[in-house]
C-alpha positions as CSV (number, residue, x, y, z in Angstrom):
1,X,5.6,-6.8,-36.0
2,X,8.8,-7.3,-34.0
3,X,9.7,-3.7,-34.3
4,X,6.3,-2.6,-33.0
5,X,6.7,-5.0,-30.1
6,X,10.1,-3.7,-29.2
7,X,8.9,-0.1,-29.4
8,X,6.0,-0.9,-27.1
9,X,8.3,-2.6,-24.6
10,X,10.9,0.1,-24.6
11,X,8.6,3.1,-24.8
12,X,5.5,2.0,-22.8
13,X,6.3,-0.9,-20.6
14,X,9.8,-0.3,-19.3
15,X,9.1,3.4,-18.4
16,X,6.1,2.3,-16.4
17,X,8.2,0.0,-14.2
18,X,10.8,2.7,-13.8
19,X,8.2,5.2,-12.5
20,X,8.6,5.6,-8.7
21,X,4.8,6.0,-8.4
22,X,4.3,2.5,-9.6
23,X,6.7,1.0,-7.0
24,X,5.4,-0.1,-3.6
25,X,6.4,2.1,-0.6
26,X,6.6,0.7,2.9
27,X,6.4,2.8,6.0
28,X,5.5,2.6,9.7
29,X,2.5,4.4,11.0
30,X,1.1,4.8,14.5
31,X,-2.5,3.7,14.8
32,X,-3.8,4.4,18.2
33,X,-1.1,2.9,20.5
34,X,0.1,0.4,17.9
35,X,3.0,0.8,15.4
36,X,2.1,-0.9,12.1
37,X,3.9,-1.6,8.8
38,X,1.9,-0.3,5.8
39,X,2.6,-0.9,2.2
40,X,1.2,1.7,-0.2
41,X,0.9,0.2,-3.7
42,X,-1.3,1.1,-6.7
43,X,-3.3,3.6,-4.6
44,X,-4.1,0.9,-2.0
45,X,-3.0,0.6,1.6
46,X,-1.9,-3.0,2.6
47,X,-1.5,-4.4,6.1
48,X,0.3,-7.5,7.3
49,X,-2.2,-10.2,8.3
50,X,-0.6,-10.3,11.8
51,X,-1.2,-6.6,12.3
52,X,-4.7,-6.9,11.1
53,X,-5.5,-9.8,13.5
54,X,-4.1,-7.8,16.4
55,X,-6.5,-5.0,15.5
56,X,-9.4,-7.4,15.2
57,X,-8.8,-8.8,18.7
58,X,-10.1,-5.6,20.1
59,X,-13.1,-5.4,17.7
60,X,-15.0,-2.5,19.1
61,X,-15.3,1.2,18.6
62,X,-11.6,1.6,19.1
63,X,-11.0,-0.6,16.1
64,X,-13.2,1.4,13.9
65,X,-11.5,4.6,15.0
66,X,-8.0,3.0,14.4
67,X,-9.0,1.9,10.9
68,X,-10.3,5.3,10.0
69,X,-7.1,6.9,11.3
70,X,-5.0,4.5,9.3
71,X,-6.9,5.1,6.1
72,X,-6.4,8.9,6.5
73,X,-2.7,8.4,6.9
74,X,-2.4,6.2,3.8
75,X,-3.8,8.8,1.4
């Protein structure tokens, strides 16, 4: 049993964590006139709460356009 566990850890689990695709990537993107930090992780685009709130302050058509633009840049 211990040998099977060690094999699973060394051949399945550790290579996963060493895979660069599984690591989060941070970058800055321009959305409209704003520069925002974006974290891409596990095929998802993550924003800081503060950046999100600044977008929501102008909740109108410009917000929808900015979010659509951001989504297109994350994928």
